[in-house]
LOVEXTOR-409448 format. One record per atom (N, C-alpha, C): x, y, z. Coordinates in steps of 0.001 Angstrom, whole numbers, plus 500000, padded with zeros to 6 digits. Each point is the difference from the previous one (the first is absolute). Layout:
<nodes>
XYZ ...
</nodes>
This chain:
<nodes>
236662410522453285 499460499364500998 500510500311501444 499222499745500997 500542500283501512 500642498911500575 501359499884500102 500835499327500798 499197499754501355 499519500556500607 499452499580500897 499002499156500042 499244500190499072 498613499098499563 500313498498500078 501084500261499192 500452498188498835 500924499828501243 500400500382500792 500648499268501238 498681499638500841 498781500435500289 499040499577500882 499444499085498874 500069500142498649 499409498881499069 500675498365500079 501537500405500198 500660498676499963 499969499381501468 499794500994501061 500041499499501425 498464498848499938 498991500740499442 498949499092499810 500162499105499334 500579499803498940 500400498788499574 500917498719500766 500434500577500688 501245499107500733 498995499662501193 499225500729500723 499015499708501125 499240498809499485 499491500119498485 499002498759499866 500687499167498718 501294499190500622 500529498824499842 498676498928500060 500150499232498724 499004498579500096 500163498950501074 499066499726500381 500123499379500943 500902498242499449 499678499939499075 500600498516499553 501301499846500411 500475498976500278 501273499930500146 500910500105498773 501639500162500280 500582500601499319 500759498899499330 499565498698500548 500336498496499117 498965499947499051 500205500476498861 498507499966498994 499750498244499708 500972499192500011 499357498400499636 499265500126501390 500467500132501224 498937499813501178 498401500603500032 500244501202499503 499155501110499643 498646499308498988 500713499356498840 499008499235499312 499479498942500694 500452499058500325 499835498939501093 499029500159501057 499940501318500268 499072499782501278 499267500830499669 499960500931499056 499088500994499475 498595499552499604 499339500837499193 498713499175499093 500455499396498836 501285499985499244 500355499285498788 500071498626500829 500481499793501161 500378498935500900 498714499282499616 498919500330500618 498924499148500458 498750499397498673 500717500800498536 499908499434498975 499775498616499713 499747499399499077 500020498895499290 501268499653499294 500809499169499649 500763500048499154 501181501119500278 500275500617501338 500945500803500561 501191500193499923 500735498203499867 501163500355500240 500906500466498923 501013500732500490 500768501117499280 500687499223499112 500243500063498737 500978499926498939 500919500756499159 500038501187500787 500879501243499378 500805500372501223 500642500657499650 501253500813501193 499287500941500632 500372500025500926 499787501049501157 501150500545500539 500378501083500792 501032501059500176 499379500792501284 500634499722500967 499433500638501475 499986501847499431 499254500901500212 499894501269499484 500882500784501387 499969501291499534 500906501186500508 499323500806500687 500324500990500926 499078501059500592 498907500441498831 498907501255500663 499415500625499272 501058501224499456 499286499981498478 500783500716498909 498993500973499337 500628500681499431 499046501360499073 501097500504499191 499500500757499277 500578500603499111 498789501150499164 500577501457500209 498944500806499736 501031501068498760 499113499992498463 500589500588498863 499152501096499679 500514500937499661 498937501466499699 500806500425498811 499165500405498830 500320500452498876 501423499383499549 500183498601500377 501117499598499672 501075499615500770 499956500974501189 500944499757501021 499532499324501461 501390499503499987 499868499014501590 499975501474501244 498852499974500129 499488500440501146 500406499924501537 499794498485499969 500151499389501420 500158498236499721 500502499638501078 500229498745499616 499901499134501632 499805498984500671 500292499424501265 500056498239500030 500525499562501241 500193498541499953 501192499516499027 499798499484499035 501016499359499327 499513499698498405 500187501048499177 499608500305498776 500687499123499267 501514499169500006 499980499600499220 500355498865500008 499426499306501536 499827498815499974 499271498958498995 500120498763499563 499345499206499271 498880499340500646 498724500270500270 498927499241500305 498738499567499456 499620499463500183 498604499009499213 498778501548499779 499805499972499379 498862500856499460 498577499472499750 499691498625499921 498652499564500131 499128500227498896 499138500294499956 498954500418498380 500396501046499706 500990500887500613 500207501523498855 501005499275499118 500381498517500281 500207499142498350 499257500027498943 498721500141500223 499370500389498958 499788500824499246 500252501216500679 500268500969498719 500961499931499151 500929499319500096 501802499802499293 499165499133499144 499259498982500641 499272498903499176 499177500781498492 499657500588500482 498859501063499028 500959500886499204 500969500386500360 501098500760499301 500585498733498450 500047499056500421 500785499027498787 498747499543499342 498723500088500168 498795499871499545 500056501204499194 499924501067500537 500221501407499178 500998499786498917 501391499785500491 500963500200498436 499533498722499100 499526499223500253 499413499081499083 498719500463499357 499271500909500421 498516500157499162 501101501306499684 500910500960500046 500288501059499332 501276499576498956 500268498865499804 500702499200498976 499228499457498984 498692499467500084 499620499689499316 499834498481500277 500793499553500905 499874498578500259 498401499694500615 499374500623500681 498422500008500367 499088501262499217 499364499135499183 499530500841498691 498652501126500717 499287499161500864 499087500387500520 499551499380501287 499715501076500853 499760499194501714 498748499603499911 499250500094499091 498621499417500214 499872498591499293 501042499587499369 499932498658499135 500263498807501324 499644499043499623 500491498644501180 501249500023499957 500482499572501328 501175499904500080 500621498648499575 498976498794499708 500237499152499623 500880499805498423 499073501093499582 501074500154498189 501460499768500586 500555500510500913 501341500443499924 500681498757500990 499203499007500615 500777498540500501 500121499198499223 501296499590500082 500372498934499145 499888498779501219 500346498448499595 500347499050501041 501336500495501008 499576499335501094 500768500565500821 500475498781501050 501157499628500201 500427498931500406 500698500345501720 499609499654500843 500810500220501393 500952498547500249 501001500293501297 501063499428499745 499576498225500528 498666500053500238 499685498514500454 499760499196498597 499647500995498744 499678499225498409 498670500335499866 499087500634500742 498624500494500200 499539500800498859 499470499990499404 499413501011499192 499002500889500506 500254501227499796 499232500692500935 498988500886498806 499036499697500075 498663500995499398 498874500593500639 500714500895500959 498544500923500716 499079500263499151 500073500459498510 499335500317499281 498809499361499417 499825498812500728 499207499043499237 498681499784500123 499460500664501131 498693499393500285 498969501845499196 498958499341499440 499167501178499126 500101501502500576 499778499788501601 499994501255500278 501317500696499978 501275499244500459 501155500460499900 500357500807498709 499091499277498787 500731500665498697 499205501221499454 499301500951501119 499099500702499667 500985501572500687 501038499295500847 500611501127500879 501181500952499210 499503501247500573 501260500770498957 501015500552501130 500962500497499161 501041501125500829 499652500357500879 499182500679499425 499055501217501065 499458499730500980 499130498476500100 499760499813500961 500914499033501202 501133499474499486 501089499712501022 500645501501500767 500435500966498780 500495500903500420 499119500652501727 498724500043499655 498805500659501097 499786499118501067 500460498594499495 499729499241501031 498258499533500072 499400500300498844 498544499082499735 499674498913499219 501342499140499962 499733498815498810 499309498794500623 499591499983501492 499667498974500510 500332498563499587 501197499734499677 500733498930499413 499919499009501102 499697498883499778 500122498926500692 501116498754499378 501115499596501216 500610499389499668 501172499792501021 501109499222499732 501138499783500923 501259500365499196 500686500664500280 501391500872499729 500727499699501420 501453499363499329 501120499775500947 499460499602501721 499090498833499672 499518499557500929 498936500816501128 499701500983499545 499069500825500678 498358500047499280 499037499288500194 498779500320499821 499353501509500079 499720500804498987 499334501047500039 499148500163501322 499288498841500484 498908500092500779 500804500436501561 501417499490500214 500100499915501387 500779501418500206 500160501082498927 500619501487500151 498730500607501230 500344500176500860 498553500739500625 498713499878500026 499728498314500451 498707499270499677 499379501185500887 498592500315499138 499394500233500704 498460499169500480 500004499032499522 499021498983499837 500501498612500228 499115498976500358 500480498763500166 500351499741498671 500590498515499855 500745499180498372 498812499495499466 499337499401500952 498790499441499032 499364501030499587 499606501623500368 499196500717499560 500760500572498509 501205500484500152 500678500550499231 499967498735499134 500390498692499890 500102499262498592 498675500058499293 499142500289500753 498840499571499722 499104501031498730 500771501349500776 499385501122499023 500348500145498796 498884500815499312 500516500254498552 500958501478499864 500639499492499065 500954501044499491 499092501286499673 500859501550500926 499331501141499133 500571500123498912 499064500839499135 500762500286498763 501071500886500224 501611499970499415 501000500768499975 499700501232499615 500636500916501353 499687501417500260 498594500115500299 499190499389500581 498708500377501101 500278500271501466 501098499233500800 500324499752501042 501379500279500698 500776500845500258 501406500528500520 500060498725501207 501020499620500096 500478499393501049 501521499412499942 500630500620501146 501550500201500362 500479498604500103 500719499367498759 500525498672500199 501102499655499339 501044499259500923 501502500492499619 500365498362498940 498797499529500033 500148498366499630 500145500675497922 498879500849499964 499451500540498897 501167501234499257 500476500494501002 501209501113499891 501195498841499448 500131498741500307 501540499286499619 499112499391498389 498924500156499612 499857499696498937 500167500955499303 500127501422500376 500018500633498928 501546499924499674 500588500031501012 501701499819499854 500114499213499121 499518498979500225 500210498226498969 499512500602498339 499241500937500089 499706500291498514 500635501086499397 500390500647501004 501170501171499476 501116499269499605 500757499087500602 501346499208499958 499529499250498201 498878499611500138 499623499436498582 500223501132498752 499871501134500429 499878501153499000 501698500316499633 500691500271501129 501217500310499920 500712498835499575 499902498722500330 500775499279499960 501401500072500805 500243500558501164 501313500352500414 499615500434501615 500862499599500644 499598500576501675 499891501436499830 498478500222500730 499332500979500677 501029500952500387 500509499283501065 501288501213500846 500673500627498658 500923498829499153 500584501134498557 499342500898499708 498601499714499824 499353501217499046 499538501207500982 499886499758501169 500221501255500705 501170500791500285 501068499218500224 500546500526500096 501231500910499187 499682499130498128 500499500686498911 499346501051499715 498137500363500304 499455500712499151 499550501036501342 500015499643501240 499308500894500479 501062501159501480 500803498524500742 500987499823501353 501259500836499369 500697499736499020 501023500570499677 499860501322499500 498874500387499047 499714501283499449 499851501144501085 499327499675501258 499566500813500849 501117500010501063 501168499026499643 500932500380501330 500350498709501036 498914499524499959 499896499180501337 501547499199499987 499975499499501308 501206499582500727 500110498618499197 501245499183500339 499916498667499262 499488498781500960 499392500417501192 500012499150501067 498379499470500366 499115500414499003 498381499689499839 500316498375499577 499220499193500371 499328498939499584 498967499321499843 499535499144499495 498379499731499572 500255498337499836 499084499259500817 499829498619500359 499259499305499772 499693499000499466 499090499115500025 499833498893501068 499314499009499591 499915498808501383 500863498646499165 500462499186500899 500627499020499671 499505498966499085 498595500444500132 499614498703498381 499632500658498993 500045501441499850 499515500977499018 501173500025498755 500399498456500069 500812500650498309 499232499085499402 500171500541498479 499791500024498534 500961499752499034 499466499117499224 501147499540498372 499723501240499392 500539500938499618 499673500996499109 501108500044498506 499995499274498955 500750500358499029 501743499544500338 499400498113500755 501245499491500478 501406500386500897 498809501183501073 500611500438501155 498613499691501128 500744500034501450 499538499918500930 499571501474500625 499393500544499927 499198501302500341 499770499890501410 500245500784500953 498865500001501089 498885501388499814 498568499553499813 499067500510500004 499784501052501227 500137501123500385 500337500683501072 498088500561500767 500374500160501203 498506499861500461 499516501595500144 498539500564500109 499846501311500285 499992500487501585 500364499150500481 500112500576501653 501037499570500682 499739500506501240 501161498549501394 498423498822500669 499128500122498960 499134498816501267 500492498781499222 500146499090500957 500963498889499838 501839499805499602 500327501617500488 501284500581499384 500455500399498965 501050500219499608 499963500606498841 499938501140499780 499542500316498467 500105501294499869 501048501089500102 499677501669499641 501190500662500293 500411500481500943 501658500033500498 500428499959500867 500873501147499409 499949501518500562 500258501258499524 500322500936501103 501006501046499763 500281501136501077 498763501091499743 499809500991501174 499012500714499934 500108501361498802 501665499767499699 500829501348499183 499091499426498764 500337498617499403 499498499785498989 498207499881499439 499293499831501498 499239499915499960 499212501511499537 500679500977500580 499492501814499623 500511499922498665 501006499415499282 500089500624498479 499074499683499274 499364498321500261 499166499434499172 498386501055500219 499891500307501650 498900501362500103 500276500921499260 501140500594499718 500038501179499438 500125499800498576 499996498794499708 499785499300498404 498542500520499895 499186499075500334 498362500065499930 499561501426500382 500659501174500792 499666501123500547 500022500697498069 500853499662499157 500449500186499233 499270499877498829 499060499189499912 499360499241499358 500975499378499065 500874499336500305 500762499017499111 501395500429499658 500339501401500291 500838500687499215 501283500154501267 501037499799499510 501238500334500709 501143500640499235 500082501346500302 500868501219499778 499354499663498559 500716499997498761 499523500168498322 499893498968499611 499507499095500645 500098498041499440 498458499703500741 499235499828499160 498340499330500103 499999498717500796 500487499706500726 500163498651500719 498730499016500054 499126499898500560 498370499755499641 499153501071499194 499654499314498958 498752501151499293 499198500686500626 499862501592500104 498828500413500803 498642499295499937 500018499607498815 498288499169499542 500006498816501065 501162499318500330 499768498656500775 499753500610501394 500472501572500584 500181499928501039 498127500574500366 499961500548498860 498665500401499976 498681498906500515 500317499168498963 499193498713500277 499857499100501414 501529500499500674 500161499376501224 499534501030501124 499999500805499520 498612501010501027 498852499811499811 499199499190498943 498768500147500412 499093499359500522 498970500457500303 499503498939501234 499520498977499388 499583498879500393 499593498832499999 498537500064500291 499467499239499088 498291500382500191 499463499430501374 500620498773499835 499751499050501344 500393500646501617 501337500749499775 500641500868500966 500396500994499865 499306501359500498 500799501379499153 500788500290500601 500268499390500870 501609500369500711 500897499384499809 499862499180499009 501150499062499471 500183500291498539 501358499973499488 500236500242498505 500286498697499437 501794499924499529 500355498762499774 501285499734501149 499830498356500574 501236499826500666 500316500322501004 499782500665500889 500159500995501086 500137501360499996 499579500321498815 499745501660499852 498549500374500869 500084499844501317 498644500089500682 500153502051500142 498291500224499538 499711501500499872 499274500222501032 500167501292499906 499270500868501228 498510500408499236 499287498998499670 498986500891499109 498911500076501226 499329501413499691 499365500961501024 500392499932501428 501366499873499632 500875500489501136 499582498785501503 499644499257499917 499375498689500829 501490499440501005 500847499462499070 500808499471500726 500830500650500822 500475501138499566 500749501056500558 499611501235499558 499145500755501570 499100501232499348 501102501233499952 501110500310500771 500685501062500093 500307499893498426 500659498872499526 500487500205498393 498997500517499131 500431500664498862 499768500211498618 499035498532499338 499064500321499320 499352498821499321 500607499398499227 501132500667499648 501186499637498909 501248499039499822 499908500329501521 501187499108500737 499862498608499818 500798498996500158 499804498603500353 501146499261500549 499776498704500266 501076499366500657 500459498694499459 501246499775499822 500188498654499877 500335499082501126 499111499487500475 499976499242501434 500108498689500095 500678499569501077 500152498458500356 499847500042501352 500146498542500730 500001499389501087 501414500756501193 499985500280500924 500911500401500881 499762500694500824 499737501198499823 499303500782498868 501155500656499272 500037499579498569 501296500885498854 498934500948499358 500425501164500048 499059500825498794 500768500824499324 499386500482498810 500628500877499210 499156500963499470 499988501051500838 498986500723499751 500375501228499134 499135500276498748 500180500421498767 498787501415500198 500442501123499675 499524501045500421 500123501056498516 499502499861499198 499967501202498932 499856501299499968 498622500274501095 500197501441500435 500787500835500554 500713499515500791 501123500152500960 501206499755499316 500115499090499045 500966500092499226 501144499089501317 499118498832500553 501115499392500700 499680498361500879 501233499569500131 499826498653500161 500324499514501008 499773499340501026 500237499687501511 499801498464500013 501503499187500155 499520498361500682 500611499922500961 498842499056500843 499950499618501407 499828498626499954 501221499261500580 499690498740500378 500260499318501651 499040499037499819 499576499488501901 499560501277500690 499317500197499774 498837500725500341 498313499702500380 499254499895500665 498785499206500754 499141500538498708 499176499174499454 499134500799498649 499284500959500100 499065499971501715 499279501066500200 500724501399500246 501193500007499910 501192501161500637 499860500711498234 500232499409499331 500413500636498664 499029500840499348 498918500677500229 498830501205499833 500990500883500843 499868499811501513 500785500764501037 501507500455499318 500685499162499370 501446500651499548 499737500998498775 499493499326499046 499326500840498471 499933501264500349 498741500668501412 499658500980500193 500737500750500821 500908499552500345 500968500628501013 501265500757499105 500211498964499025 501155500327498979 499326500955499108 498702499940499471 499449501154499656 500041501572500663 499397499643500811 500420501230501477 501423500633499866 501216499255499087 501065500814500792 500076500775498655 499238499910498932 500321500873498956 499031501510500073 501563500745499732 499415501365500039 500224501086498770 500270499448498837 499795500911498655 500000499125499107 499807500421498652 499803499291498850 501070498919499597 
</nodes>
């Protein structure tokens, strides 16, 4: 790779730092999330660091900038880690069929206030499958951890939203964090242990990640499982929480998905799971499972090959994964509309196979 062109790409990333405040709690309150109904933060926030990134090619660390070992929020990149713990359950037979209703795996769940949670009680909800939740096509309706589904990125008036009929699961894609948190609760019911423990034991430790990452939920997302209070983690930083992680550890996770779930001589996630995660969603062809954003038709990132994909979150936080060029690029705190330009510049730095 050309050192000069890589330096130019890094300069581009630094010059396009997100305009959002570095105080992420303030950014939440003053940004789009803060203007939503029920927007009060119930999970932790941490002020972010400076623009940061890593380039890995053929498994080698080629370049890095900023603060690659700093632990920062990663917002919806968390969803790809949630996908991983669901994948682990599928690989081990704890979830036998992704096309079976999630309700079949849900036990009565009690929260800290002594309330019985029954999010799959309605006739519509009982038809929602694991695949629907993973692809954000469930159109689930309800309230979880004090956040109604309609309050997340509301597109219509409350009256219209509550009056409309539910779409059949699988018919319509809608990016919705309340429904992602429902998937996390369902996964907790299957594993019957904290999801951060599952992720650490079966993914992060095997790939040599640091011990500095943390995965948080909300102050009210505690449930009683087998006599123990366990926090149901969130699928992102919307309302706070989610994964707090370094760019170095993000790069390791990106390399794991680049290698189709294999790390050295160990199959951490099955190749079948990664294949499923990279299968386009019929209602949204540029989306796979839980924040595997696909480059279908090369529309999102024109300079990249169609086989490339991105684990993407607000911030912007991105893990660009490119099987054609054997490349992983982590970038943090860049303007969203500059991501395609950065990818184009890094690809332009490639000089050989």
